[in-house]
C-alpha positions in Angstrom: 71.6 220.3 105.8 68.9 217.7 105.2 71.4 215.4 103.7 73.5 215.6 106.8 70.4 215.0 109.0 69.6 211.9 106.9 73.1 210.5 107.4 72.9 211.1 111.2 69.5 209.5 111.4 70.8 206.5 109.4 73.8 206.1 111.7 71.6 206.3 114.8 69.2 203.6 113.4 72.1 201.4 112.5 73.7 201.7 115.9 70.3 201.0 117.6 69.8 197.9 115.4 73.3 196.6 116.2 72.9 197.1 119.9 69.6 195.3 120.0 70.4 192.5 117.5 73.7 191.0 118.6 74.5 188.1 116.3 77.4 186.6 118.1 79.1 186.2 121.5 82.8 185.7 122.3 84.4 183.5 124.9 88.0 183.2 126.0 89.4 180.4 128.2 92.6 181.0 130.0 94.2 177.7 131.0 97.4 177.6 133.0 99.6 177.1 130.0 97.5 178.3 127.0 94.4 180.4 126.0 91.6 179.6 123.5 88.9 181.6 121.8 85.4 180.6 120.5 82.5 182.4 119.0 78.8 181.5 119.3 76.3 182.7 116.7 72.6 183.4 117.0 71.7 180.5 114.8 73.2 178.1 117.4 76.5 177.3 115.7 79.9 177.8 117.3 83.3 178.2 115.8 86.6 177.5 117.7 88.9 180.4 116.6 92.4 179.8 118.1 94.6 178.1 120.7 97.6 180.1 121.8 100.4 178.6 123.9 101.4 180.9 126.8 105.0 181.9 127.4 106.6 181.6 130.9 105.4 185.0 132.1 101.8 184.0 131.3 102.1 180.6 133.0 103.5 182.3 136.2 100.6 184.7 136.2 98.1 181.9 135.9 99.8 179.6 138.5 99.7 182.3 141.2 96.1 183.4 140.4 94.4 180.5 142.2 92.3 181.5 145.1 89.9 178.8 146.2 87.4 179.9 148.9 88.1 178.2 152.2 84.5 176.9 152.6 84.9 174.8 149.4 88.6 173.9 149.4 89.7 170.3 149.6 93.1 168.7 149.5 93.3 166.4 146.5 96.7 164.9 147.4 96.3 164.1 151.1 96.3 160.3 151.1 95.4 160.2 154.8 91.9 161.2 154.3 89.5 159.8 151.7 86.4 161.6 152.9 85.2 165.0 151.7 82.9 167.3 153.6 79.3 166.2 153.1 78.0 169.8 153.4 79.8 172.8 152.0 77.0 175.0 150.8 78.4 178.2 149.6 75.2 180.2 149.7 75.2 179.9 153.5 78.6 181.3 154.0 78.8 185.0 154.9 80.8 186.9 152.3 83.4 189.4 153.5 82.2 193.0 153.5 83.6 195.2 150.7 86.1 197.8 152.0 85.6 201.3 150.7 88.8 203.1 149.8 89.1 206.6 151.1 90.4 208.9 148.4 92.1 212.2 148.8 91.5 215.1 146.4 94.9 214.3 144.8 93.7 210.8 144.0 90.9 212.3 142.0 92.9 214.8 139.9 94.4 213.9 136.6 98.3 213.8 136.4 98.5 217.1 134.5 96.8 218.9 137.5 99.1 217.4 140.1 97.3 214.1 140.6 99.1 210.8 141.0 100.4 209.2 137.9 98.9 205.8 137.2 100.9 202.8 138.3 102.7 200.9 135.6 101.0 197.6 134.7 102.4 194.7 136.8 104.0 191.7 135.2 100.7 189.7 135.4 98.7 192.4 133.7 101.3 192.6 130.9 101.2 188.9 130.4 97.4 188.7 130.4 97.3 191.7 128.0 99.5 189.9 125.5 97.4 186.8 125.7 94.1 188.6 125.4 95.5 190.7 122.5 96.4 187.7 120.4 93.0 186.1 121.1 91.2 189.3 120.4 93.0 189.9 117.1 92.4 186.3 116.0 88.7 186.6 116.8 88.3 190.0 115.1 90.1 188.7 112.0 87.6 185.9 111.8 84.5 188.0 112.4 85.8 190.9 110.4 84.6 193.4 113.0 85.7 194.7 116.4 84.7 193.0 119.6 83.9 195.1 122.7 83.2 192.4 125.3 83.9 188.8 126.1 83.5 186.2 128.8 86.8 185.0 130.2 87.0 181.6 132.0 89.7 180.4 134.3 90.1 176.9 135.8 89.4 178.1 139.4 88.4 181.1 141.4 91.0 183.8 141.2 92.6 186.2 143.6 91.7 189.9 143.9 95.2 190.7 142.6 94.5 188.6 139.5 91.2 190.3 138.9 92.9 193.7 139.2 95.5 192.6 136.6 92.7 191.4 134.3 90.9 194.8 134.5 94.1 196.5 133.7 94.8 194.2 130.7 91.2 194.5 129.4 91.2 198.3 129.7 94.4 198.5 127.7 92.7 196.6 124.9 89.4 198.5 125.2 87.4 195.4 125.9 85.1 194.6 128.7 85.6 191.2 130.3 83.7 189.2 132.9 85.4 186.3 134.8 83.8 183.0 135.4 85.1 179.6 136.7 85.5 177.0 134.0 83.2 174.4 135.6 80.4 177.0 135.9 80.6 178.6 132.5 81.0 175.2 130.7 77.4 174.3 131.4 76.3 176.9 128.9 78.0 174.9 126.2 75.5 172.1 126.8 72.2 173.9 127.7 71.0 177.5 127.7 68.9 178.2 130.8 65.3 178.6 129.8 62.9 178.1 132.7 63.9 180.6 135.4 61.0 181.1 137.9 61.5 184.8 138.1 64.0 187.5 139.0 67.1 186.4 141.0 66.7 186.4 144.8 69.4 187.1 147.3 72.6 185.0 147.2 71.2 182.4 149.6 68.1 181.7 147.5 67.7 178.0 146.9 66.4 176.7 143.6 64.2 173.6 143.4 66.0 172.3 140.3 69.5 172.6 141.8 71.6 169.7 140.6 75.2 168.6 141.1 77.7 169.2 138.3 81.3 167.9 138.4 83.9 169.7 136.3 87.3 168.2 135.9 90.1 170.2 134.2 93.1 168.0 133.4 96.1 169.5 131.6 99.8 168.9 131.5 100.2 171.7 134.1 97.5 170.8 136.8 94.4 169.0 137.8 91.4 171.0 139.0 88.2 169.4 140.2 85.1 171.4 141.0 81.8 170.1 142.3 79.0 172.7 142.2 75.3 173.2 142.6 73.8 174.4 139.3 70.3 175.7 138.8 69.8 174.8 135.1 66.7 176.9 134.8 68.4 180.1 135.8 72.1 179.3 135.3 73.0 180.0 138.9 76.1 178.3 140.2 77.6 177.8 143.7 80.9 176.0 144.5 80.6 173.0 146.9 84.0 171.5 146.7 87.1 172.7 144.8 90.6 171.1 144.6 93.6 172.0 142.5 97.0 170.4 142.3 100.0 170.9 140.0 101.3 167.5 141.3 98.3 165.9 139.6 98.9 167.6 136.3 99.5 165.0 133.5 103.2 165.9 133.2 104.0 165.3 136.9 101.4 162.7 137.6 102.2 160.1 135.0 105.9 160.2 135.9 104.9 158.7 139.3 104.6 155.0 140.0 101.4 155.4 142.0 99.7 157.8 139.5 96.6 155.7 139.3 96.0 155.6 143.0 96.7 159.3 143.4 94.2 160.2 140.6 91.4 157.9 141.8 91.9 159.1 145.4 91.5 162.8 144.3 88.4 162.0 142.3 86.8 160.1 145.2 87.3 163.1 147.5 85.5 165.6 145.2 82.7 163.2 144.3 81.8 161.9 147.8 78.1 161.8 148.2 75.6 162.8 149.6 75.7 166.6 149.5 73.4 168.2 152.1 71.3 170.8 150.4 70.4 172.5 153.6 68.1 175.3 152.4 65.8 172.7 150.7 66.3 170.2 153.6 67.3 167.3 151.3 70.3 165.4 150.3 71.5 165.3 146.7 72.8 161.7 146.0 73.4 162.1 142.2 75.8 163.9 140.0 73.8 165.0 137.0 76.5 166.2 134.7 80.2 165.7 134.2 82.2 168.4 132.3 85.6 167.3 131.0 88.0 170.2 130.4 91.5 170.4 129.1 93.7 168.7 126.5 94.7 165.8 128.7 91.2 164.5 129.6 91.2 162.3 126.4 94.2 160.4 127.8 93.0 156.8 128.2 94.6 156.5 131.6 92.5 159.5 132.8 89.4 158.2 131.2 89.8 154.9 132.9 90.2 156.5 136.3 87.0 158.5 135.7 85.0 155.4 134.8 86.3 153.5 137.8 85.2 156.2 140.2 81.8 156.7 138.7 81.2 152.9 138.4 81.6 152.7 142.2 78.4 154.8 142.6 76.5 154.2 139.4 75.6 151.4 137.0 77.7 150.8 133.9 74.8 152.2 131.8 74.6 155.4 133.9 78.4 155.8 133.8 78.5 155.4 130.0 75.7 158.0 129.7 77.4 160.5 131.9 80.7 160.0 130.0 79.0 160.2 126.6 77.3 163.5 127.4 80.6 164.9 128.7 82.3 164.0 125.4 79.8 165.9 123.3 82.0 169.0 123.4 85.7 169.5 122.5 87.4 169.6 126.0 90.0 172.1 124.9 87.3 174.6 123.8 84.3 173.7 126.0 84.8 176.6 128.5 85.3 179.1 125.7 82.2 177.8 123.9 80.2 178.2 127.2 81.6 181.7 127.6 80.6 182.6 124.1 77.1 181.3 124.5 76.7 183.2 127.8 78.2 186.4 126.2 75.8 186.3 123.4 72.8 185.5 125.6 73.7 188.3 128.0 74.5 191.0 125.4 72.8 194.1 126.5 71.0 191.9 128.9 68.3 191.7 126.2 67.9 187.9 125.9 68.0 187.5 129.7 65.5 190.3 130.3 63.2 188.8 127.7 63.3 185.5 129.4 62.4 186.9 132.8 59.6 189.1 131.4 58.1 186.0 129.7 58.3 184.0 132.9 56.9 186.9 135.0 53.9 187.4 132.7 52.8 183.8 133.1 
């Protein structure tokens, strides 16, 4: 009896220590045509685990997933207009009210008591499940342990239907996932927020250290550009401008005679300054960070277009500094790395709570 109690106590202690001493975080990045996985460890090191090409069903699921909020959406391929909105501050835009679904008693009963049978997974959920399964198995094989949660990044905001499919896929694999935009989560690959002034305020709370971050995701399948306001102290992000185009993906773009003009025009639209930071009554005239994402950003033609657009607003030295900082991370894995860092940092909310408690006590 005492031996059994000792075993149970040992198990409880081990479980408690594991829950409060997470040693790694996992990040998955779902691009339009492939998925990647990375792991971040407590000692600060990261390991890129796997890159998996997606079959046609997966690519279709990702292509129809895009849902860019109207307040931030810009047209990257409209040659008639070179100007982008100077003020698209997402925190000021009223969000749609959540609709509560009214359930009948039958909806609450299990199937064996006459309740409705669960719907079969849709094609998108099945495609996402297959991709997540491969990434999960590869990660668990490397870690030699099970994973229960992961941050999942996508190139752009996703539709409610996609999020529902993701929940179905994650549930089938017994893993909890949280979705983030690639430009947002990639910031965690460069810096871990460390100076939050206190608990988060409401969604419209401005932060004094807000800075502009430009994320550009360039792959064979599409080009996605996101300009966002990022509070580096707290890790808070809001979209300002977002544009996405399959016509500007490397495969389609470089087959066109005017590829250079089309690419530069798109970049100018998303980088147009200033941005009116209305809550703090000031303009932001400087892009503080460039994040390059995707396997095609290392193409010299793309790099040349980026340098041209930045050199129109910044000195050669400033342009080189911005480009150099962006090239610190592998563009194929940068979003997965950022997700892994965030996942580790947010495990059990312990690290985040410790940060807030330390700041509040000052």
